[in-house]
C-alpha positions in Angstrom: -23.3 -129.2 -50.5 -26.6 -131.1 -50.2 -29.4 -131.4 -52.8 -32.0 -129.8 -50.6 -30.2 -126.4 -50.5 -31.9 -123.9 -52.8 -28.7 -122.2 -54.0 -25.5 -123.6 -55.3 -22.0 -122.5 -56.2 -21.5 -122.7 -60.0 -19.0 -125.3 -61.1 -16.8 -122.8 -62.9 -16.5 -120.9 -59.7 -15.3 -124.0 -57.9 -12.8 -124.5 -60.7 -11.5 -121.0 -60.1 -11.4 -121.6 -56.3 -9.1 -124.6 -56.7 -6.9 -122.8 -59.3 -6.5 -120.1 -56.8 -5.4 -122.6 -54.2 -2.9 -124.1 -56.7 -1.5 -120.7 -57.4 -1.2 -119.8 -53.7 0.7 -123.1 -53.1 3.5 -122.1 -55.5 6.7 -120.2 -54.5 6.9 -116.5 -55.2 9.1 -116.9 -58.3 6.6 -119.3 -60.0 3.7 -117.1 -59.1 5.5 -114.1 -60.7 6.2 -116.2 -63.9 2.6 -117.4 -64.2 1.2 -113.9 -63.7 3.6 -112.5 -66.3 2.6 -115.3 -68.8 -1.1 -114.6 -68.4 -0.6 -110.9 -68.8 1.5 -111.5 -72.0 -1.5 -113.3 -73.5 -4.0 -110.4 -72.7 -5.0 -108.2 -75.6 -5.6 -104.5 -75.4 -9.3 -104.9 -75.6 -9.4 -107.3 -72.6 -9.7 -110.6 -74.5 -6.8 -113.1 -74.7 -4.7 -114.6 -77.4 -4.9 -118.3 -78.3 -2.0 -120.2 -79.6 -1.3 -117.6 -82.3 -1.5 -113.8 -82.3 -5.3 -113.5 -82.7 -7.8 -112.9 -79.9 -9.5 -116.2 -79.2 -12.8 -116.6 -77.4 -12.0 -120.1 -76.1 -8.7 -119.1 -74.6 -10.3 -115.8 -73.4 -12.6 -118.1 -71.3 -9.5 -119.7 -69.6 -7.8 -116.3 -69.4 -10.8 -114.9 -67.5 -10.8 -117.8 -65.1 -7.1 -117.5 -64.5 -7.4 -113.7 -64.0 -10.1 -114.2 -61.4 -8.0 -116.9 -59.6 -5.0 -114.6 -59.5 -6.9 -111.4 -58.8 -6.0 -109.8 -62.1 -8.5 -107.0 -63.1 -11.4 -108.6 -65.0 -11.7 -108.5 -68.7 -13.9 -106.0 -70.4 -16.9 -107.0 -72.6 -15.9 -108.9 -75.7 -16.0 -106.2 -78.4 -18.3 -106.3 -81.4 -15.4 -107.0 -83.7 -14.7 -110.2 -82.0 -18.3 -111.2 -82.0 -18.3 -110.7 -85.8 -15.3 -113.0 -86.1 -17.1 -115.7 -84.1 -19.6 -116.3 -86.8 -16.8 -117.2 -89.2 -15.1 -119.5 -86.6 -16.0 -122.6 -84.6 -19.0 -123.4 -82.5 -16.7 -123.8 -79.5 -15.7 -120.1 -79.9 -19.4 -119.1 -80.0 -20.1 -121.3 -76.9 -17.2 -119.7 -75.1 -18.4 -116.2 -75.9 -21.9 -117.2 -74.8 -20.5 -118.5 -71.5 -18.6 -115.2 -70.9 -21.8 -113.3 -71.6 -23.8 -115.4 -69.2 -21.4 -115.1 -66.3 -21.2 -111.4 -66.8 -25.1 -111.4 -66.6 -25.4 -110.0 -70.1 -27.7 -112.9 -71.1 -31.0 -113.4 -69.5 -32.5 -116.9 -69.0 -35.2 -116.5 -71.6 -36.4 -119.2 -73.9 -34.4 -117.6 -76.7 -31.2 -117.9 -74.7 -31.8 -121.6 -74.0 -32.7 -122.3 -77.6 -29.5 -120.6 -78.8 -27.4 -122.6 -76.4 -29.0 -125.9 -77.6 -28.5 -124.8 -81.2 -24.8 -123.9 -80.7 -24.1 -127.2 -79.0 -26.1 -129.8 -81.0 -27.2 -128.3 -84.4 -25.5 -127.5 -87.6 -22.0 -128.3 -88.8 -20.1 -129.4 -85.7 -16.4 -129.3 -86.6 -15.4 -129.5 -82.9 -15.6 -132.6 -80.8 -18.8 -133.3 -78.9 -16.9 -133.5 -75.7 -15.7 -129.9 -75.8 -19.1 -128.7 -76.8 -20.9 -130.7 -74.2 -18.3 -129.6 -71.6 -19.2 -125.9 -72.2 -22.9 -126.7 -72.5 -22.9 -128.2 -69.0 -21.0 -125.3 -67.5 -23.3 -122.8 -69.1 -26.4 -124.6 -67.9 -25.0 -124.9 -64.4 -24.2 -121.1 -64.4 -27.7 -120.2 -65.7 -29.6 -122.5 -63.3 -29.7 -120.9 -59.8 -31.8 -123.5 -58.0 -30.8 -127.0 -57.1 -34.4 -128.2 -57.3 -34.0 -128.1 -61.0 -31.4 -130.9 -60.7 -34.1 -133.4 -59.7 -34.9 -134.4 -63.4 -31.1 -134.9 -63.9 -31.1 -137.2 -60.8 -33.6 -139.5 -62.5 -31.6 -139.6 -65.7 -28.3 -140.2 -64.0 -29.7 -143.1 -61.9 -29.8 -145.1 -65.1 -26.7 -143.7 -66.9 -23.2 -145.1 -67.1 -20.5 -144.1 -69.6 -20.2 -146.3 -72.6 -17.3 -148.8 -73.0 -14.2 -146.9 -74.2 -15.4 -143.5 -72.9 -12.5 -141.2 -72.0 -11.4 -140.3 -68.5 -13.0 -136.9 -68.8 -16.4 -138.4 -69.4 -16.1 -140.6 -66.4 -15.0 -137.6 -64.3 -18.0 -135.6 -65.5 -20.3 -138.5 -64.6 -18.9 -138.8 -61.2 -19.2 -135.1 -60.6 -22.8 -135.0 -61.9 -23.9 -138.0 -59.7 -22.3 -136.4 -56.7 -24.0 -133.1 -57.4 -27.5 -134.8 -57.3 -26.7 -136.9 -54.3 -26.5 -140.3 -56.0 -24.2 -143.1 -54.8 -20.8 -142.6 -56.4 -18.6 -145.5 -55.1 -18.8 -147.5 -58.3 -18.1 -144.4 -60.5 -15.1 -143.6 -58.3 -13.8 -147.1 -58.9 -14.2 -146.7 -62.7 -12.4 -143.4 -62.7 -9.5 -144.8 -60.7 -9.0 -147.3 -63.6 -7.5 -144.4 -65.6 -4.8 -143.9 -63.0 -1.4 -145.2 -64.0 0.7 -146.1 -61.0 3.4 -143.5 -60.2 2.4 -141.3 -63.1 -1.1 -139.8 -63.2 -4.4 -140.2 -65.0 -4.7 -141.2 -68.7 -7.2 -140.0 -71.3 -8.0 -143.6 -72.2 -7.3 -146.8 -70.3 -5.3 -148.3 -73.3 -2.9 -145.4 -73.4 0.5 -145.6 -71.8 1.0 -142.1 -70.7 -1.0 -139.7 -68.5 -1.9 -136.1 -69.4 -2.6 -132.9 -67.5 -6.2 -132.4 -68.7 -7.3 -135.9 -67.6 -5.4 -135.6 -64.4 -7.0 -132.3 -63.5 -10.5 -133.5 -64.5 -10.1 -136.7 -62.5 -8.7 -135.0 -59.4 -11.4 -132.3 -59.4 -14.2 -134.9 -59.6 -12.7 -137.2 -57.0 -12.0 -134.3 -54.7 -15.5 -133.0 -55.0 -16.9 -136.5 -54.4 -14.8 -136.8 -51.2 -12.6 -139.6 -52.5 -9.2 -140.4 -50.8 -6.5 -138.9 -53.0 -3.5 -139.8 -50.8 -2.4 -142.8 -52.9 -2.5 -140.9 -56.2 -1.3 -137.5 -54.9 2.5 -138.0 -55.1 2.4 -139.2 -58.7 0.0 -136.4 -59.8 2.2 -133.8 -58.1 5.2 -135.1 -59.9 3.3 -134.9 -63.2 2.2 -131.3 -62.5 5.8 -130.3 -61.6 7.3 -132.0 -64.7 5.0 -130.1 -67.0 5.6 -126.6 -65.6 7.7 -124.5 -68.0 8.6 -120.9 -67.3 5.2 -119.5 -66.3 2.9 -122.0 -68.0 1.9 -125.7 -67.8 2.2 -128.1 -70.8 -0.3 -130.7 -71.8 1.8 -133.6 -70.6 1.3 -135.5 -73.9 4.4 -134.3 -75.7 2.8 -131.0 -76.8 5.4 -128.3 -76.0 3.2 -125.2 -76.8 2.4 -123.0 -73.8 -1.2 -121.9 -73.5 -3.8 -120.6 -71.1 -5.9 -123.7 -71.1 -3.3 -126.1 -69.8 -2.0 -123.5 -67.4 -5.4 -123.4 -65.9 -5.5 -127.2 -65.7 -2.1 -127.3 -64.0 -3.3 -124.9 -61.3 -6.6 -126.7 -60.9 -4.9 -130.0 -60.5 -2.5 -128.6 -58.0 -5.2 -126.9 -56.1 -7.2 -130.2 -55.6 -4.1 -131.6 -53.8 -3.9 -128.6 -51.5 -5.5 -128.4 -48.1 -8.6 -126.3 -48.3 -9.7 -124.6 -45.0 -13.2 -124.0 -46.4 -14.1 -127.6 -47.1 
C-alpha cells in the first residue's frame, strides 16, 4: 500500500485479517476449542468478560476482534450500564470503549471527539502505562483518519524519530510499522527490531530479558511482515513459541502467566497468521 493512495485499510482490520489467517491454519479441533473459549467469555449483553466475572471494555475490544476474525456474530452496542462503570474504572477501559464506538461509526470526527481522545490518553490521573494508552490512541486515530494524505505530517516527524535506549520491543515494532506506513526507509529499524529476537525461542519484551513472550512476538512479526521483512529465519522458533503457549482453546502470555484470556488468544492467532501464506499480499 503506497502513500499516494487516498484510502487505507485501518490497522485494526489488518490485525483481524492475520488473526483470521491464524485461525484458519489450525486443525478443526483447535478451531472448535478456540471458538468455544471465546463464546464462554461473551456476556448476555454482547460485551466480554475480562479475567474475572465482570464485563470488561478492554477485553471486549479483543473479543470483538476475535469475533470478527472467526465470523462470530458481532457484539451489540455497549450498554449504558457499562458506560457508567467506565467512569469509575481505568482510562484504558474508556479508550477501549471509545474505540469500539468509533469503529461502529457511533462517534463522528468532530473537534470534540478528538479533544476527548487526547484527554483520555494524556490528561488526568494515568494509572495505566503510557504504552497501552498510546497503543489504543494510535489505533483510534488510524481508524478515524480516512485519507493517507493526513499521514504527511507524521512522515516529517518520523524522519527524525528513533526509539530511546531501553525502549521495549513493542515500541520498536510500532516505529517500524509507522515508518513503513508513511513510506520511509525501514532497513535500520528492522535491524533494531531483530535485536529482540532470541535464537530458537522468539522475541523478548526487552533486550536484557532471557525469555520471549507472545505479545512481543506478535507485535514484532506483524510489523516485520507488514514491512516486507524476511521471516524465514525466525519462523520456526516463533511457531514453536506459539504452539507451546496454546492451552485448551486459548493462548497464554508466554512469560509464566497461566491465566487464559482474550487478549493473548488474539496475539497468538495474530502471530500465527503472520507466518501463514497470504494469497492477498
